[in-house]
N, C-alpha and C positions, 0 to 999 in steps of 0.2 A: 468371522472376519472375512472380508472379500479380498480377492487378489486382482490387481491390475498389472498388465504387462505392457511394456513399451520398448521399442528398439532404439539402441544408441550405437554409435560407432565405437570402435575399440578405444580411440582417444577420449571420447566422452566418458566411457566407462572408467577408464583409468583416472580421469579428472574427478569424477564423482566419488570413486573409491578413496582417492587421496583426500578430498574434502570431508568425506564421512570420517575418515581416520583422524583428520585434524580436529574435527568437532567431537570426537569420541562417541560417535553413534554409528549405527548400521547404515548401509546404503539405503535400505527401505525407510528407515526413520528420517534420514536426510531428505530423500525424495518426497516423502509424505509431508513433512513440516514445511519445506521450501515451497512446494506446490500450493499448499493451503495458505501459507502466508502471502504468496503472490496473488492468489484469488481474492483473499480478504482485502489486500491493498487495492486491488482493482475496484472492489465494491466501495471502499472508502473514497477513492478518487471520484467515482461516479456520483456518490452522495455529495461530496464537496462541490463538484461542478454544478450540480443541480441547485444546491443551496446558494451558490454565488450568482447563478443566473436569476434566481428569485430575488435575491438581495438587490442586484443591480436594477431589476425591473421596478422595484418598490423602494428604492433608496431614498430615505428621508434624512440621511445624516448631514451634519453641518460641520464646518471647520472649527478648530479650537478658537480661532479669532472671532468667529460668529457667535460661539457660545459665550465668550467673555463679554461681547457687546450686549447680548441678550440679558446677561446677569449684571450688567452695569459695572463690570470690572475693568 
């Protein structure tokens, strides 16, 4: 397993330790899971934005009222 080191202020360290304790995990586990979750969220947001851009460029959707008219309802 690899090690990554980063610097934080004493206040940030105290906060992180408190949050790790609150969640019942080590500070390493807290940092690892929160960092990975954040990066995965960023990927999800990027994928969503790209999909929405593609959808808007090729949008062929119609309103509920238009669909009812087409179906003769």
